[in-house]
N, C-alpha and C positions, 0 to 999 in steps of 0.2 A: 679572460680566456679560461675555458674549462680544462685545458691541458696544463697540468701543474708541472709535469716532467715528461720528457720524451727521450727514450733510450732505444737502442737497437732491438730490445725485447718488446717494446711497445710503448704504451702511454699510461701515466697515472692521471686520472681525471677527477675534477671537482664538479660533480653533477649540480650541487646547490648553486655554485658560482655561475654555471651556465644559465640556470633559470633566472637568477637575479640580475644578470647583465642584460636581460631582455627589458625593454623600456615599458614596464608595467606602470604606466602613468596615465591617470585620467584627468581630463580637463572638464570643468563644470561651470555653468553659469548659475548665479543665484541672486535673487532680488534681496537687497538689504532689509526690506520691510518684513520679510518672512520671519517668523519666530524661530528660535534656535532648533526646535525639535520637529519642524514640519517642512515637508516639501510641497510646493504648489505646482500647478500645471506649467509654470514658466521655468521650472528647474529641469534641465536636461543635460545629458552628456553630449559629446560630439556626435554620437551615432544614434542613440536611442533615448526616447523620453522614458523616464523611470516612472512606473506607476506608484501610487501612494504606498510608502513603506514606513516602517517604524524607525525610530532612531537607534535601534539596537545594532550590535555587530559593527561590520565595517562601514555601513552606511552612515552611522553616527559620526564617523571620522571625517566625512566629506565636509560637514558644516564647520569643523574645527580648523580647516585649512585657511591660510591667509589669502586675502584677495590680491590679485596681481594686476588685472586690467579691469576697466569698467566700460564695456561697450553699451550702446543704447538699446533699449528694448522697443517694442512697437509703440508704446505710449510716450516715448521720448524720455523715459527714465533711464537709470543706469543699472546694468547687471554687474555683479562682482564675479570675476573669474577666479576659480579655485583650482588648484592642482593637487591631486592625491596620488601618492605613490604606494605601491604594494610590493612586498617581498614574500617569497615562499617561506613557510614555517621551518626554521632551522632544526627544530626538534624532530622533524621527520627524517633527518639524516643523522640522528644521534644514535649511532650503533657503537656503544662503548665496549661491549663484550660479545664474544662469539655466541651464536645461537646454541651451539653445543660445544663445550670445551673438550679438548683431547682427554683430559682427566675424567670428566664425566662420561665421555664416550667409552673409555676403557672400563670404567666402573659399571656402566650399563651392560657392556658385553659380559662382564663377569656375573652380574646379578641376573642376567637373562639365561645363564646356563641351566638353572633349574627349570625355567619356563621352556627352554629348548627340549629338555628331557621329557617334560610333560607333553609338549607338542609332538615329540617323537613317539610317545606312547599312543597318542591319538592317531597319528599318521599310520603307525604300525597296525593299529586296529582296523583302520579304514582299508589299508592295503591287504590285510589278511582276509577281508571280506571278499575282495576281488580275486585274489590268488594267493601266492606264497607269502608268508610273513617274512619281511626282511629286517635286518638289524638297522636301527636308527643311525643315520649318518647325515652329514651336511651334504645336501644335493642341490646344485644350482640348475636352474633352467637355462635354456640356450640364450635367452636375452640377458640374464645375469652374467653368463660366461663371456658373452660378447662385450658387455660393459666393462668387465674386469680387464679383458684384453686391451680394449681401447684406452682405459685409464693407465695401464702399464706403459703404453706407447707414449702418452703425452705427459706423464707424471713429472719427469725431470724438466720438461719444457715449462710447465706451469710453475713448478717450485722455484727453479733458478731465475726465470724471468721476473716472477712476482717479487722475489726477495730483492733483486736489484732495484726495482722501482720503489718498493717499500722503504728500502734504506735511504734512497734519495728523498722520499717524503719525510722521513724522520729527521734527516739532516736539515731540511729546509724549514721544519716546524709545521708543515701541513698536517702530518701525522704526529701523534704525540703519545708518550707512555700513558698507561691507564690511570696512574695517580695524578697526572697533570690535567688541568683545565676541566676537572669534573665539577659539574653543577649539582651539588647535593640537593638542591631544591627542585630539580627537574622532575616532572611527573608525566606519566603516559598521557598522550594527547587523545582526547575523545571527540570525534566529530560526528554530529548527527546528520548524516547524509542519506539515510535510508528513505527519506521522503521523496527522492527523485530517482527513479530507475530508468536510466537512459535506454537500455534495450527494450523495455516495455513501451516506452514512448515511441520508439521506432516502429514497433509492431502495431501500435494504435494508429500511427500516422498513415500506414499503408491502407487503412480502411476509411480514411476521410475522403468523401466524394470530391471535394474541391481540389484535393491534391492529386487524385487520379486523373482529373481533367487538365491539370497544369502541364505546361510544356517543360517544366523543370529548368527554367532559365536561371542563369547565375544571378545571385543577389549580392549587390555591392553596397556595403554600409557606407553611406556618404556623410559628410559633415552635417550635424544637427538634423539628422533624419528622424522624424518622430512618427513615421507612418508604418514602421515594421511591426508585425504581429508575430506571436509564437508560431502560428501556422505557416508563416513565410519561411521559417527556418528549417522545415522538414524537407527531406528528399530533394534538396537543391544545394549546389555549391554556394557557400556564403564566403564573401571576401571582405577582409578589413585591409584596404589598401592605404590607410592613413599611417601617420608616423606615431600614433598614440594608441593606447589600449582602449577597447570599447567593452561595454557591458551588455549582455543579453540576458533575458529572463525566460526560463522554461519551467512551467508548472510551479511558479513561485520561487524557484532556485536561480541564483545569479552566477554567471560564469564570465570570466575575463578572457577577452580575445586579444592576443598580442598583436602589435603592428605588423603589417605586411604578411599576414597569415590568411589561409583559407581552409575551409573544411566542408565535408559532407557527412551529415549525421544520418546513417541508414545501415541496414544489415546487408548481408551478401546477396539477398534476393533483389535489392534495389540499387545496383551499381550503375545503372544506365546514365544518371546525371553526370557521373564522373567521365563516362565515355563521351557524353555530349559536350563536355567541357572544352573540347577541341584543343587539348594539350597532350603532348607526349612528354615523358619524363626521362631525364638523364640519370637519375638515381631513384630506385624504388626500394624501400626498406619494408620488410614484412615480418610481423610478429604473430604468427597464426596461433589460434587457441587449440593447441595440440590435445588430442584425446589421450587420456591416461586413466588408470584405475582410480586414483584419488579424486579426479575431477568427475568421473562417472558416479562415484559413491556419493559425493556431496553435490547437491543441486545448486551450489552457489555460482558456478561458472558454466557457461555454454562452451561447447567445443565443436570442431568440424572434423569430418572424416577426411582421409586422404583424397578421396574422390572429389569431395566438395572443394578442397584446397586447389586441386588441379584445374577446377573450372574457373578460377579467378582469371579474368581476361588480360593477363600480363602482355601478350603479344600486341594487343591493341593500345595498351598504355605506355609501352616502352619505346623510347627514342632509339635510333641506331646507336649501337655500342653502349646501351644502357647498363649501368652497374646495378646488379640485383643483390641485396643483402637479406638473408633470411635467418631469423633467430630460431634456434632449435634447442630442445631439451637434451639431456644426456642419454636419452633412450636411443639405442643403436638402430632400432627399427625406423625411427623418424629420420635419423641421419642418412641411412641407406636410401630411404624413400626420396629425399631431396636430391641426392647425387645420381641415383640410378633411374628415377622415374619423373619426379617433378621438374627438375631443370631441363632434362632432355625434351619433355613435352612442351616446354616453353621456348625451345631453341636457345637455351642458356648453357654456356660452358663454365664448369667450376674452375675458378682460378686461385682460390685461397680458402683456408679455414682458420678463423681466429677464435679466441676465447675471451669471454668476460669473466674476470676473477673478482669475487666479492670479498672485501676485507672490512675490518672494524676501523674505528677512528685511530686505534693504536697500531694498526698494521697486521692484525692477526686474521687468518682465514675465518670466515663466518661459520664454516663447518670444517671438521677435520678433513684434511686433504684425502685421506684414505678411508673415509667413512663409506661403508657399503651401501648406505641408503641415500644420503644427501651429499652432493659434492658442492664445493664452494665456487664452481665455475659453470658457465653455460657456453654453448657454441654459436658461432655465426658462420654461415656458408656464403661466400662471395662468388658471384659469377658475372659473366658478360654475355649480353644478348648477341647471338651470332646471326647476322643477316644472310639470307640466301643469295641476295644480289648486292653488289657494292653500292652503297648509297652515300652521298656526301654527308659528313658529320657536321653538326652545329659547332661553330667555332673551331673548325678543322685545323686552323693554324696554331691552336693552343696545344702545347705539349703537356701531357700528363704522365706521371710516373707509372711504371708497371706495378701492379699490386703485389706486395710481398706476402709470403705464406707464413703461418704460425706466429702471428702477432698477438699480443696480449693487451687487453683494455682492463686496467685495474682501478677499482673505485669503491667507495663506501656506498652500499646500496640504499635506496630510499626504503623506508619501512612500509610504504604503501605497496600492495601486491602488484607485481608486474610493471613497475615504473622503471623502464629500461634507461640506461645512460644514453646521452645524446651522441650521435655519430658524426654530426656535421663537421666538427673540427678535426677529427682523426681521419676523415675521408678527403679533406680538402686538397691534398696533394695528388689524389688519384682520380679526381673528377674535374670537369671543366667549370671554371668560375661562371657565375651568373646563369647557371643552368636551371632546369625545372626539377624540383625534388618532391617526391611523394612518399608518404608513410601509410601503409595499409594495416588495419586493425590497431590504429593509434588510440591512445587514451589521453593525449595532450597535444597542444599546438606549439608550433615553432615559427618564428619569422622566416620568411622565404620558402616555406614548405606548404604543400597541400596535404591535409590529413583526412583519412577516411576511417569510419568504423561506427559500430552502434554504441560505443562508449567514448567517442572521440573527444568529448568535453569533460570527461570524468575528473581529471586532475587540474582542470581549469576552474573548478568550483571555488567561489570566493572564500569559503571557509578554510581552504588550504593555504591561504595567504594572510599576511598581517598588514594592516593599513598603517602607514607611517605618517607622522605629522608633516605638514608642508615644509619643504626645504631640507628635510632630513635625508 
């Protein structure tokens, strides 16, 4: 269970536990005659044949596993069956200290006074060029004023609710004081993942003639399928309906596909395969790449304009009474856009506003609560699709609870950028069981969910996982 504690204020989540409870387990056949450091054409996973790879990294661990069964091969010989388990790297959730401590925050404010004075002089000079020279003072723009007003409204809710959940976490030992359980030998993790740029692959795939001629049919990864190519994985929904993890390779990079998961790797201009999937969804979670100044300045991340976000075909993807959950930054412009423009354009009624509060392993906010720049929380806007005509609901006899307002989701954040906590378990009381669930702009996969985005496999890269010995 990813829910460590549940109180009236909300939930304390264990994101790492949620990932590792997924059955990241590979089954592999191997001929005993093979040398320890080689794969032959007879070595394959349940889903895809692995091309020739070196014995480095996680692949080397496959050979080290103990055989469990010995089915016969085509020549009448025996294969040895190996099982390999993977877990997500725990150091990626090792947040022992706040990103900015309150003391440092206060010191920075004091040390910046001289800079403020200098900036004031520069601003006065620029103002005097246009018109009257004004005395330097702290002047906030309308967006900053709106943000401060919003923070004032929710501050006590965030503080009181978080403290209740944090105290429960400290009592149970899930959270711990800073001086406990510290690994003095821990080092920052460095992963060489720059060799595979998923958004660029999506862009390249759109220009492949063979893909343009395809009907974008769903690709189901079946047992011991050795015919799947990289080209087959673009611009079509890929399903892993088995009970085990499968491995796919894109441009030499390996990704783990959890059981009972499906995905579409494409950008917003190629969503038609998702519409052709002939499914509507009871829950849709959206994490849009919101436009902001820092994103515009750095070319590291792409973003969408409000108009582009409005064009996402939610009405065609949503089942009757679909629950829509949209992640939003603390910028009030975006919050108003969702409530006043985006949801009404999709015939969605706002029913609740929740917050994700980010803490350290010892229960401190990752940023000072009253920091004027970075806040330790983000918002989620929940809404229900309103049908113009009454339609029968799937599993209409199943009662679901009304969604409460002002709930908190408190968790230690992953150190990977924009790896949001899972919502499946906190939403389970408010959605129909065995429904269809969709995540848009996803960067990882989940069992039971369909995921879409141009980085949908990002956090499934094998380097984010550790290969365990068989039986561990």
